[in-house]
C-alpha positions as CSV (number, residue, x, y, z in Angstrom):
1,M,52.7,53.3,136.9
2,R,55.5,55.3,138.6
3,L,53.2,55.7,141.6
4,Q,52.6,52.0,141.9
5,I,56.4,51.3,141.7
6,L,57.1,54.0,144.3
7,I,54.4,52.5,146.7
8,L,56.0,49.0,146.2
9,V,59.4,50.3,147.0
10,L,58.1,52.0,150.1
11,L,56.3,48.9,151.3
12,F,59.5,46.8,151.0
13,V,61.4,49.4,152.9
14,L,58.8,49.5,155.7
15,V,58.7,45.7,156.0
16,G,62.5,45.6,156.2
17,C,62.4,48.2,159.0
18,A,59.6,46.3,160.8
19,T,61.5,43.0,161.1
20,T,64.5,43.1,163.4
21,Q,66.9,40.3,163.2
22,Y,68.2,39.6,166.6
23,G,71.4,37.7,167.2
24,N,75.1,37.7,166.0
25,H,75.6,39.0,162.5
26,V,79.5,39.2,162.6
27,Q,80.9,37.2,159.8
28,N,84.3,36.1,161.2
29,D,83.7,36.6,164.9
30,S,86.1,35.5,167.5
31,S,85.0,33.6,170.6
32,T,87.5,35.5,172.7
33,H,86.1,38.9,171.5
34,N,82.5,37.7,172.1
35,K,83.5,36.7,175.8
36,V,84.9,40.1,176.4
37,M,81.9,41.9,174.9
38,A,79.5,39.5,176.8
39,G,81.3,40.2,180.0
40,D,81.1,43.9,179.4
41,A,77.4,43.6,178.6
42,A,76.7,41.5,181.7
43,H,78.6,44.1,183.8
44,Q,76.4,47.0,182.4
45,L,73.2,45.1,183.2
46,L,74.5,44.5,186.8
47,Q,74.7,48.3,187.1
48,L,71.1,48.8,186.0
49,Y,69.1,45.7,187.3
50,P,69.3,43.9,190.7
51,P,70.5,40.4,190.0
52,A,68.6,38.5,192.8
53,S,65.2,39.9,191.7
54,T,65.5,40.1,188.0
55,R,64.6,37.5,185.5
56,F,65.6,38.1,181.8
57,N,63.4,36.5,179.2
58,M,65.3,36.0,176.0
59,R,63.4,37.0,172.8
60,H,65.5,34.9,170.5
61,A,67.7,31.8,170.5
62,T,71.3,32.3,171.9
63,E,73.2,29.5,170.1
64,D,76.2,31.7,169.0
65,S,79.3,32.0,171.1
66,F,78.3,35.6,172.1
67,G,74.9,34.4,173.3
68,V,76.3,31.5,175.2
69,A,78.9,33.6,177.0
70,L,76.2,36.3,177.8
71,L,73.9,33.8,179.4
72,E,76.9,32.2,181.3
73,Y,77.9,35.7,182.7
74,L,74.3,36.6,183.5
75,R,73.7,33.4,185.4
76,S,76.9,33.7,187.3
77,G,76.1,37.2,188.2
78,G,72.9,36.0,190.0
79,Y,70.3,36.5,187.3
80,A,67.5,34.1,186.4
81,V,67.4,33.6,182.6
82,Q,64.6,32.1,180.6
83,E,65.9,31.0,177.3
84,H,63.9,31.4,174.1
85,K,61.5,28.6,173.4
86,Q,60.9,27.3,169.9
87,Q,57.3,27.6,168.5
88,S,56.6,23.9,168.6
89,N,57.4,23.8,172.4
90,L,55.2,26.8,173.4
91,I,52.0,24.8,173.5
92,E,53.5,22.0,175.7
93,T,55.4,24.5,178.1
94,D,52.8,27.2,178.5
95,V,51.5,25.6,181.7
96,D,55.1,25.4,183.1
97,A,55.7,29.0,182.1
98,D,52.6,30.3,183.8
99,T,53.5,28.4,187.0
100,D,57.0,29.9,186.9
101,A,55.6,33.4,186.3
102,D,53.2,33.0,189.2
103,A,56.0,31.8,191.6
104,D,58.3,34.7,190.5
105,A,55.5,37.2,190.8
106,D,54.8,36.0,194.4
107,Q,58.5,36.5,195.1
108,G,58.5,40.1,193.6
109,N,60.8,39.2,190.7
110,K,60.8,41.5,187.6
111,H,60.5,39.8,184.2
112,I,62.5,41.7,181.6
113,A,62.6,40.9,177.9
114,L,66.1,40.9,176.6
115,A,67.6,40.5,173.1
116,Y,70.8,41.6,171.4
117,I,72.1,42.5,168.0
118,L,75.8,42.2,167.3
119,D,77.0,43.4,164.0
120,E,80.0,45.0,162.3
121,S,80.8,47.9,159.9
122,S,84.3,48.7,158.7
123,E,86.2,47.1,161.6
124,I,83.9,48.4,164.3
125,Y,81.6,46.1,166.2
126,R,78.3,47.4,167.4
127,L,76.5,45.6,170.3
128,S,72.9,46.6,171.1
129,L,71.0,45.2,174.0
130,L,67.3,45.6,173.7
131,I,65.8,45.5,177.2
132,D,62.0,45.8,177.2
133,E,61.4,49.2,175.6
134,Q,64.8,50.6,175.9
135,K,68.1,50.1,174.0
136,L,71.7,50.0,175.2
137,T,74.3,50.3,172.5
138,R,78.2,50.3,172.6
139,A,80.9,50.2,169.9
140,Y,84.0,48.0,170.0
141,S,87.2,48.1,168.1
142,P,89.2,44.9,167.5
143,H,92.9,45.1,167.6
144,E,94.9,42.0,166.8
145,D,93.8,39.4,169.4
146,T,91.9,41.9,171.7
147,I,88.9,44.1,171.6
148,Y,88.4,47.4,173.1
149,A,85.4,49.5,173.9
150,A,85.3,52.3,171.4
151,G,83.0,54.6,173.5
152,H,80.6,54.6,176.4
153,W,77.2,52.8,176.6
154,L,74.5,54.8,175.0
155,R,71.0,54.4,176.4
156,M,67.9,55.1,174.3
157,E,64.4,54.9,175.7
């Protein structure tokens, strides 16, 4: 009996680890803070990927204020961004996506999957950018109406 309970607990833990919830998980986030963090994230991506030949394909919907600001900064920086498509639209838009992919491949553009996780823990915000198979993470510390980077970007592959 104990063995069965232990196995069930382990299965629940593994399932929880296997499903990553992308997006903004900050409870009382500020659009001003989100714009600062999004601008910083876009600047870091500019350092790593050439804008004119890179297309970011979002892995999830970006309807929160951080996601909207990030897409705005990326596009103004010269990146092409493919927003996440809902499941019901995939069948209708597969032909268009294939045509776009073929056109970009002919021009030598790189397609890079992009997602973010923004969360907080005891007054520290953590922003993680998941770029294809690697992860960039930075901590931020809010102070009154501003927010400051609380360290350098960490890159994990």
